[in-house]
N, C-alpha and C positions, 0 to 999 in steps of 0.2 A: 537485779533491778526490776522493780514492778512498774508496769505501764497499764494505765486504765483507759478504756475507750467507752464512749456512751453511744448507745443505739436506741432508737425509739422502742418503747416497751413492747408494743405489739409485734414488731419485727424480732425483737429479742426472744419472745415466746415462740415464734415460728422457728427460729434457729435452734432454740433449745429442744423443741419437739423433734426436729429433724436430725440434729447432730449430737444432742446430749451435751457433752463438755465443750461449750463455746470457747472457753479460754484456751483449751488445747488446740482446737481448730484454728484459732487466731494465731497462736504460737507457730503452728505448722505452716500456715500461710506466710507469715513473716519470714520464717526460716527459709522456705522455698524461694521467695522473692529475693532474699539476700544472697542465696546460693546462685540462683540463675543470673543475678546481676554481678556475680563474682566479687561480692563484698565479703563473703565468708567462705571458708573451706569446708571440705567434707568432715574434717576433724571437729570443726566448730559446729557443724550440723549435729554431729553426734552429741556434743556437749549441750547444745541448746535444747535438744529433745530428750536428753538423758537416755540415749540408746546404749545398749551394753556392748555392741560390737560393730565392726566395720561392715559386716554382712547385713546388719539391721539398717545401717545407713544406706547401703546400696539398694536394699529392698524398698525402703521409703522413697528414695529418689526415683527408682524405676517406676513405682506405682504412680508417682506424680509426673512422670515423663519429663523429669528435670535433667536434661542432658546438656553438658557444656559442649561447645564446638570443639571438635577434635578432628583435625584434617589429616590427610594422607602425609603431608609434610611433617606434622607433629609426630605421627607414627614412625616415620623414617628417622627423625631426630632421636626418638626414644630408643629405637633399635640400635643406632650408632652408639648412644650412650651406654647401653647394656653391653655391647660388644667391647667397649673400651674398659669395662669393669670386669667382665667375666673372661678368664683365661681360656684359650682354645687348646 
């Protein structure tokens, strides 16, 4: 899907001079907001930005400081789930 936005020409030139590929920056900003709002998953971030690995996704999200809330209770629940799957 293609989405077009319009910005004033002078501002567009400023952005272009500073960032280069404005379309890529806009796509990254949209992707980050969707991820932070829990609209899309990490797998969808990878698809939207055409990243080749999970590691690239993690690096991108880390650079953007895009962390989802993960509480101690979430960690405890994950540990219990792993213990139920992994034999002792």
